C-alpha positions as CSV (number, residue, x, y, z in Angstrom):
1,M,17.3,23.8,-27.2
2,T,18.1,20.6,-25.5
3,P,14.9,18.5,-25.1
4,S,13.7,17.7,-21.6
5,F,14.2,14.3,-20.1
6,L,10.5,13.6,-20.3
7,T,10.5,14.3,-24.0
8,R,13.5,12.0,-24.4
9,L,11.6,9.3,-22.5
10,S,8.7,9.8,-25.0
11,R,11.1,9.2,-27.9
12,L,12.6,6.2,-26.1
13,G,9.1,4.8,-25.8
14,L,8.5,5.1,-29.5
15,K,11.9,3.6,-30.4
16,T,11.2,0.7,-28.0
17,L,8.5,-0.4,-30.4
18,L,11.3,-1.4,-32.7
19,F,14.0,-2.8,-30.4
20,A,12.2,-4.2,-27.4
21,A,11.8,-7.6,-28.8
22,A,15.5,-7.8,-29.7
23,L,16.4,-6.5,-26.3
24,S,14.3,-9.2,-24.6
25,A,15.9,-11.9,-26.6
26,A,19.4,-10.5,-26.0
27,L,18.8,-10.4,-22.2
28,A,17.6,-14.0,-22.2
29,E,20.3,-15.5,-24.5
30,S,23.4,-13.3,-24.4
31,L,24.4,-13.7,-20.8
32,P,25.0,-16.9,-18.8
33,A,22.0,-18.1,-16.9
34,R,22.0,-17.8,-13.1
35,A,21.8,-21.0,-11.2
36,D,18.2,-21.6,-9.9
37,G,17.4,-20.6,-6.4
38,V,14.7,-18.8,-4.2
39,A,14.0,-15.7,-6.2
40,K,13.4,-13.4,-3.2
41,E,16.8,-14.3,-1.8
42,L,18.6,-13.8,-5.1
43,F,17.0,-10.4,-5.9
44,G,17.1,-9.2,-2.3
45,A,20.8,-9.6,-2.2
46,V,21.6,-7.4,-5.2
47,Q,22.6,-3.9,-4.3
48,L,22.8,-2.2,-7.7
49,P,20.9,-2.3,-11.0
50,N,22.4,-3.8,-14.2
51,R,23.7,-1.8,-17.1
52,G,21.5,-1.4,-20.1
53,A,18.2,0.0,-21.4
54,P,15.2,0.1,-19.0
55,Q,12.9,-2.8,-19.4
56,S,10.2,-4.4,-17.3
57,F,9.8,-8.2,-17.7
58,G,6.8,-10.2,-16.6
59,F,3.8,-9.2,-14.5
60,Y,3.7,-6.8,-11.6
61,A,3.7,-9.7,-9.1
62,K,6.0,-12.1,-11.0
63,G,8.9,-10.5,-12.9
64,C,12.0,-8.4,-12.8
65,L,13.5,-5.0,-13.9
66,S,16.4,-4.2,-16.1
67,G,18.1,-0.8,-16.3
68,A,16.5,0.6,-13.2
69,V,17.1,4.2,-11.9
70,A,16.7,5.4,-8.4
71,I,14.8,8.5,-7.3
72,P,17.1,10.8,-5.3
73,T,16.6,10.4,-1.5
74,D,15.6,14.1,-1.3
75,G,14.0,16.5,-3.7
76,P,12.2,19.9,-3.3
77,T,8.9,18.2,-2.9
78,W,9.6,14.6,-1.8
79,Q,11.7,12.5,0.6
80,A,12.3,8.8,0.4
81,M,11.6,6.7,3.4
82,R,13.0,3.4,4.8
83,L,16.3,3.8,2.9
84,S,17.8,0.7,4.5
85,R,15.4,-1.4,2.3
86,N,17.1,-0.2,-0.9
87,R,13.7,-0.1,-2.7
88,R,13.7,3.3,-4.4
89,W,14.4,1.9,-7.8
90,G,12.1,1.9,-10.8
91,N,11.5,2.2,-14.4
92,P,12.5,5.8,-15.3
93,I,9.0,6.5,-16.6
94,L,7.7,5.8,-13.1
95,I,10.4,7.8,-11.4
96,S,9.7,10.8,-13.6
97,L,6.0,10.5,-12.8
98,L,6.6,10.5,-9.0
99,E,8.7,13.7,-9.3
100,R,6.1,15.3,-11.4
101,L,3.3,14.3,-9.0
102,S,5.2,15.7,-6.1
103,Q,5.6,19.0,-7.8
104,D,2.0,19.2,-9.1
105,A,0.5,18.3,-5.8
106,A,2.7,20.9,-3.9
107,R,1.8,23.6,-6.5
108,N,-1.9,22.9,-6.9
109,D,-3.3,20.7,-4.1
110,G,-2.0,22.0,-0.8
111,W,0.2,18.8,-0.4
112,P,3.6,20.0,0.7
113,G,5.5,17.0,-0.6
114,L,5.5,13.2,-0.9
115,L,6.9,10.7,1.5
116,L,7.9,7.9,-0.7
117,G,7.6,4.3,0.5
118,D,8.7,1.2,-1.4
119,I,9.1,1.3,-5.2
120,S,11.2,-1.7,-6.3
121,Q,14.5,-3.4,-5.7
122,P,17.6,-2.6,-7.9
123,R,16.7,-5.4,-10.3
124,G,13.1,-5.8,-9.3
125,G,11.9,-9.3,-8.5
126,P,10.3,-10.8,-5.4
127,M,11.0,-9.2,-2.1
128,K,11.9,-10.9,1.2
129,S,9.1,-9.0,2.9
130,G,6.3,-6.6,2.5
131,H,4.9,-7.1,-1.1
132,A,3.7,-9.5,-3.7
133,S,3.9,-6.9,-6.4
134,H,6.5,-4.1,-6.9
135,Q,8.6,-6.6,-9.0
136,I,8.9,-4.8,-12.4
137,G,9.5,-1.2,-11.4
138,L,6.0,0.1,-12.2
139,D,4.6,0.2,-8.7
140,A,5.2,2.8,-5.9
141,D,3.8,3.4,-2.4
142,I,3.1,7.0,-1.3
143,W,2.5,7.7,2.4
144,L,-0.8,9.4,3.3
145,T,1.3,11.5,5.7
146,P,2.4,14.7,4.0
147,M,6.1,15.6,3.9
148,P,7.2,17.8,6.9
149,S,8.8,21.2,6.3
150,R,12.3,19.9,7.4
151,T,14.5,17.2,6.1
152,L,14.1,14.0,8.1
153,T,17.2,12.3,9.5
154,A,18.2,8.8,8.4
155,S,17.1,7.5,11.8
156,E,13.7,9.1,11.5
157,R,13.1,7.7,8.0
158,E,13.5,4.2,9.5
159,T,11.4,4.7,12.7
160,I,8.6,7.2,11.9
161,S,5.3,5.6,11.0
162,A,2.7,6.8,8.6
163,R,-0.7,7.6,10.1
164,S,-3.7,5.5,9.4
165,M,-6.7,7.2,7.8
166,L,-9.1,4.9,9.6
167,K,-11.1,5.6,12.7
168,P,-10.1,3.4,15.6
169,N,-12.6,0.8,16.7
170,A,-14.9,1.4,13.7
171,F,-15.5,-0.8,10.7
172,L,-14.1,0.7,7.5
173,T,-14.7,4.3,8.5
174,V,-12.4,7.2,7.6
175,D,-11.3,9.3,10.5
176,D,-12.4,12.8,9.7
177,S,-10.0,14.2,12.3
178,V,-7.1,13.0,10.2
179,W,-8.5,13.0,6.6
180,T,-8.4,16.3,4.7
181,P,-9.5,17.5,1.3
182,A,-5.8,17.6,0.4
183,H,-5.7,13.8,0.8
184,A,-8.4,13.5,-1.8
185,R,-6.8,15.9,-4.2
186,V,-3.4,14.2,-4.2
187,I,-5.0,10.8,-4.8
188,M,-7.2,12.1,-7.6
189,R,-4.4,14.0,-9.2
190,A,-2.3,10.8,-9.4
191,A,-5.3,9.0,-10.9
192,S,-5.7,11.6,-13.5
193,Y,-2.3,10.9,-15.2
194,P,-2.7,8.8,-18.3
195,E,0.4,6.8,-17.4
196,V,-1.4,5.5,-14.2
197,E,-3.1,2.2,-14.7
198,R,-4.8,2.0,-11.2
199,I,-4.4,3.2,-7.6
200,F,-5.0,1.0,-4.6
201,V,-6.5,2.4,-1.5
202,N,-8.4,1.1,1.5
203,P,-12.1,0.5,0.8
204,A,-13.0,3.2,3.4
205,I,-10.9,5.7,1.5
206,K,-12.6,4.7,-1.8
207,K,-16.0,5.2,-0.2
208,K,-14.9,8.6,1.1
209,L,-13.9,9.7,-2.4
210,C,-17.2,8.3,-3.9
211,D,-19.2,10.2,-1.3
212,T,-17.3,13.5,-1.3
213,W,-15.3,14.1,-4.5
214,A,-17.0,17.0,-6.3
215,G,-14.4,17.5,-9.1
216,D,-13.9,15.6,-12.3
217,R,-14.8,11.9,-11.6
218,T,-13.5,10.6,-14.9
219,S,-10.5,8.9,-13.2
220,L,-12.3,7.8,-10.1
221,G,-12.7,4.3,-11.5
222,K,-8.9,3.9,-11.4
223,V,-9.0,4.2,-7.7
224,R,-9.5,0.6,-6.6
225,P,-10.4,-0.7,-3.1
226,Y,-8.1,-3.3,-1.5
227,Y,-7.0,-4.8,1.8
228,G,-4.8,-2.5,3.9
229,H,-3.7,0.7,2.2
230,D,-5.0,2.9,4.9
231,Y,-1.5,4.3,5.7
232,H,-0.4,4.8,2.0
233,F,-1.8,4.6,-1.5
234,H,-0.3,2.5,-4.2
235,I,0.3,3.8,-7.7
236,R,0.6,1.3,-10.6
237,I,1.5,2.5,-14.1
238,H,0.9,0.8,-17.4
239,C,3.5,-1.3,-19.1
240,P,5.6,1.2,-21.2
241,P,4.6,1.4,-24.9
242,G,6.3,-1.3,-26.9
243,A,7.5,-3.2,-23.8
244,V,6.8,-6.7,-25.3
245,G,8.3,-8.4,-22.2
246,C,5.8,-6.7,-19.8
247,K,2.5,-8.4,-19.1
248,A,-0.4,-5.9,-18.7
249,Q,-3.1,-6.2,-16.1
250,D,-6.7,-6.5,-17.2
251,P,-8.3,-3.0,-17.5
252,V,-10.3,-1.6,-14.7
253,P,-14.1,-2.0,-15.2
254,D,-16.0,0.9,-16.7
255,G,-17.6,3.5,-14.4
256,D,-16.5,5.2,-11.2
257,G,-16.3,2.0,-9.1
258,C,-18.7,3.3,-6.5
259,G,-21.5,0.8,-6.9
260,K,-21.7,-3.0,-6.4
261,Q,-17.9,-3.3,-6.7
262,L,-17.4,-1.1,-3.7
263,A,-20.4,-2.4,-1.7
264,W,-19.0,-5.9,-1.6
265,W,-16.1,-4.7,0.6
266,F,-18.7,-3.7,3.2
267,T,-20.1,-7.2,3.5
268,K,-18.8,-10.1,5.6
269,E,-17.5,-12.0,2.6
270,P,-14.1,-10.3,2.1
271,W,-13.3,-10.5,5.8
272,A,-14.4,-14.1,6.6
273,Q,-11.6,-16.4,7.5
274,K,-11.7,-19.8,5.8
275,K,-12.1,-22.7,8.3
276,P,-9.3,-25.2,8.0
277,D,-10.2,-28.7,7.0
278,P,-9.1,-31.0,9.9
279,T,-8.8,-33.9,7.5
280,K,-6.2,-32.2,5.3
281,P,-2.9,-30.8,6.4
282,A,-2.3,-27.2,5.7
283,P,-0.2,-26.8,2.6
284,K,3.2,-25.3,3.2
285,P,3.9,-22.1,1.3
286,R,6.4,-22.6,-1.5
287,P,8.7,-19.6,-2.4
288,I,8.9,-18.6,-6.0
289,M,12.0,-19.9,-7.7
290,L,14.1,-18.0,-10.2
291,S,13.2,-20.6,-12.8
292,Q,9.5,-19.7,-12.4
293,L,10.1,-16.0,-13.4
294,P,10.4,-14.9,-17.1
295,K,13.5,-16.4,-18.7
296,A,15.1,-12.9,-19.1
297,C,15.2,-12.5,-15.3
298,S,18.0,-15.0,-15.0
299,A,20.1,-12.8,-17.3
300,V,19.1,-9.6,-15.5
301,L,20.6,-11.1,-12.3
302,A,23.8,-12.2,-14.1
303,A,24.3,-8.9,-15.9
304,P,27.1,-6.5,-14.8
305,S,26.2,-3.8,-12.4
306,V,26.4,0.0,-12.9
307,S,29.4,1.6,-11.4
308,S,27.7,3.1,-8.4
309,E,24.3,4.1,-6.9
310,M,24.9,7.7,-7.8
311,A,25.5,6.7,-11.5
312,A,22.0,5.2,-11.7
313,T,20.2,7.9,-9.7
314,M,17.8,10.2,-11.6
315,G,19.5,13.5,-12.2
316,G,22.8,12.3,-10.9
317,G,21.6,12.3,-7.3
318,R,20.1,15.7,-7.3
319,A,16.5,16.9,-7.9
320,V,15.5,18.4,-11.2
321,A,12.8,21.0,-11.6
322,Y,11.2,20.1,-14.9
323,A,9.5,23.5,-15.3
324,E,12.8,25.4,-14.9
325,T,15.6,23.4,-16.5
326,A,16.0,20.5,-18.8
327,A,17.0,17.3,-17.0
328,P,20.2,15.5,-18.1
329,E,20.0,12.1,-19.5
330,P,19.9,9.5,-16.7
331,A,23.3,8.2,-15.8
332,F,22.5,4.7,-17.0
333,S,22.8,5.9,-20.6
334,E,26.5,6.8,-19.9
335,E,27.3,3.2,-18.9
336,P,28.4,0.8,-21.7
337,P,25.5,-1.6,-22.4
338,A,25.8,-5.2,-21.4
339,A,26.8,-7.7,-24.1
340,G,23.9,-8.4,-26.5
341,F,22.0,-5.2,-25.9
342,I,21.0,-3.4,-29.1
343,P,21.1,0.4,-28.5
344,P,18.5,2.7,-30.1
345,S,21.3,4.5,-31.9
346,D,21.8,1.5,-34.1
347,Y,18.4,1.9,-35.6
348,P,17.5,4.4,-38.4
349,A,16.4,7.8,-37.2
350,L,12.7,8.1,-36.5
351,P,10.4,11.1,-37.2
352,E,9.7,13.4,-34.3
353,F,6.1,12.8,-33.2
354,G,6.2,14.7,-29.9
355,P,5.1,13.2,-26.7
356,Y,4.2,9.5,-27.2
357,P,0.7,8.7,-25.7
358,F,0.5,6.0,-23.0
359,L,-2.1,3.3,-23.2
360,R,-5.3,4.0,-21.4
361,P,-7.3,1.4,-19.3
């Protein structure tokens, strides 16, 4: 029987332990370096990912992405939003997780489907607007508005707004006329996956979960309060196993995060605006330059593109039901690798260990 795509990803994660270092060096040295420039302008202008193995370089808020795949615009339990931004690209491990979450939530949590916001650009990197993170293909935004029962038009995907979970004219208070138990279930299901490193939500949503979640609270500590995030929640997964070029974030603190960590958000301190010093001119913000990113990112920009968007879309541009059929290899594996890449097939065969465990926080 042909192994499923998820199993193949597990094998790839194990093999990456052997060739990731060589891959990083090959990316940084085998291709001509791109001339320096404003990173968000350079990465924002690229329309397609590069050929080659998937690899995340740098930190979530300062890096880039090689070998990205796109989630299809439509699946049985998801629809991608804001298509004009061209930000539905990610590491294939994240894309597979989003498809799995959409199916699990629809099957078990009363959540009809996911409306997917920004994931990453075709080669990651800083964006012209909207995010500091989402740079290495391991972050994704999911709207807190459930998917409708019909397929949205291209125009609707650009103009419809997600609905805030906060009560108008009230300080950090969830609106109970909008919030439902299904919202809690889909967030907690996402947090339960071992691949997930943390989830960002508004402090009011975190408090709501702390006060009302009666299920398994083991993963509640992964749900972290942060500014905004009242229209969507933000999933961040761990650096893939063996990804030596990927910089991990410090682990979340022990516990459920419902004590002093959360109480601080309900004080004046997080919301107080700093008074400008009249004796000092306000510093002008400086954009991140390509030379400030990991060295490999210059080569990622210079690498040849895949042949088309369809060629790098998970499942060849169509949804795959994991429980019913084995997914094909992603199309990027059919593209010839860029010069200097060392494919896994060039290494000795490895024993079959089954699914490879992801790092836990």
